[in-house]
C-alpha positions as CSV (number, residue, x, y, z in Angstrom):
1,M,0.2,-0.1,-0.2
2,K,1.3,3.4,-0.6
3,L,1.2,6.2,1.9
4,D,-1.8,7.9,0.7
5,D,-4.0,4.6,0.6
6,K,-6.7,4.5,3.5
7,V,-5.8,1.9,6.3
8,C,-9.1,2.5,8.2
9,Y,-11.9,3.0,5.9
10,C,-14.6,3.5,8.8
11,F,-12.6,6.9,9.6
12,H,-10.7,7.4,6.4
13,I,-7.5,7.1,7.9
14,S,-4.2,6.9,5.7
15,K,-1.0,4.7,5.8
16,R,0.7,8.5,6.1
17,K,-1.5,9.4,9.0
18,I,-0.6,6.2,10.6
19,I,3.2,6.7,10.2
20,N,3.1,10.1,11.3
21,H,1.4,9.1,14.7
22,L,3.9,6.4,15.4
23,R,6.5,9.0,14.5
24,I,5.3,11.7,16.3
25,H,3.5,10.3,19.4
26,R,5.5,7.1,19.8
27,P,2.4,5.0,21.2
28,R,4.0,2.4,23.7
29,R,1.0,-0.3,22.7
30,A,-0.6,-0.9,19.1
31,S,-3.9,-0.5,20.9
32,Q,-2.9,3.6,21.4
33,L,-3.3,3.8,17.6
34,S,-6.8,4.3,18.2
35,E,-5.9,7.9,19.3
36,C,-5.1,8.4,15.6
37,G,-8.3,9.4,14.3
38,G,-10.1,6.4,15.9
39,A,-8.3,3.9,13.6
40,G,-9.5,0.3,14.3
41,T,-12.3,1.1,16.2
42,G,-15.1,0.8,13.5
43,C,-15.4,-2.7,11.9
44,G,-12.1,-4.1,12.9
45,W,-10.7,-4.9,9.5
46,C,-7.9,-2.5,9.7
47,V,-6.5,-3.7,13.2
48,P,-4.2,-6.1,12.3
49,Y,-2.6,-4.0,9.7
50,L,-2.5,-1.3,12.5
51,K,-0.4,-3.9,14.6
52,R,2.0,-4.7,11.6
53,Y,2.4,-1.3,11.6
54,F,3.2,-0.8,15.1
55,S,5.5,-4.0,15.2
56,E,7.4,-2.8,12.2
57,F,7.9,0.6,13.3
58,E,9.0,-0.9,17.2
59,K,11.3,-3.0,15.6
60,T,13.0,-1.0,12.6
61,G,12.0,2.7,13.7
62,E,11.4,5.2,11.3
63,S,13.7,5.1,7.9
64,E,15.0,8.3,6.2
65,S,11.6,8.8,4.5
66,G,9.5,8.4,7.3
67,K,8.2,4.9,6.3
68,T,8.2,1.6,7.8
69,N,10.1,-1.1,6.2
70,T,8.0,-3.6,4.6
71,T,9.0,-6.5,3.3
72,E,7.6,-7.3,-0.6
73,D,5.4,-10.2,0.7
74,E,3.7,-7.9,2.8
75,I,2.7,-5.7,0.0
76,I,-1.0,-5.3,-1.2
77,T,-2.5,-2.7,-3.3
78,A,-5.3,-0.5,-2.2
79,E,-7.9,-2.0,-4.6
80,E,-7.0,-5.6,-3.2
81,Y,-7.2,-4.2,0.3
82,A,-10.6,-2.7,-0.4
83,R,-11.8,-5.9,-1.9
84,Q,-10.8,-8.0,1.2
85,R,-12.1,-5.2,3.3
86,D,-15.4,-5.6,1.6
87,Q,-15.3,-9.2,1.7
88,Y,-14.8,-8.9,5.5
89,I,-17.9,-6.8,6.1
90,Q,-20.1,-8.7,3.7
91,S,-19.4,-12.2,5.7
92,G,-20.5,-10.4,9.1
93,K,-17.2,-10.1,10.6
94,G,-17.3,-6.4,11.1
95,T,-19.9,-3.6,11.2
96,P,-18.9,-0.2,9.9
97,P,-20.1,2.9,11.7
98,A,-23.4,4.4,10.7
């Protein structure tokens, strides 16, 4: 995913906003990413991704470009991410806020 792609569709939070929140606020727990615009508190789809970004940042810190390091096998396109989230919602595993 690119930096301006949405991670949290419920609250329209981009990867860039998550990375900046990690860099500036340095949360001690992954759950504290919910303080970034409510990320992860809607349908729950993005929670594993938020945990992954937190873990990567905790291990590697920020790179010179302000991004966390992501291995090639973890890269997903924005379209694929949105499609998988739609399937998650349709299967009844999460309910987006009204």
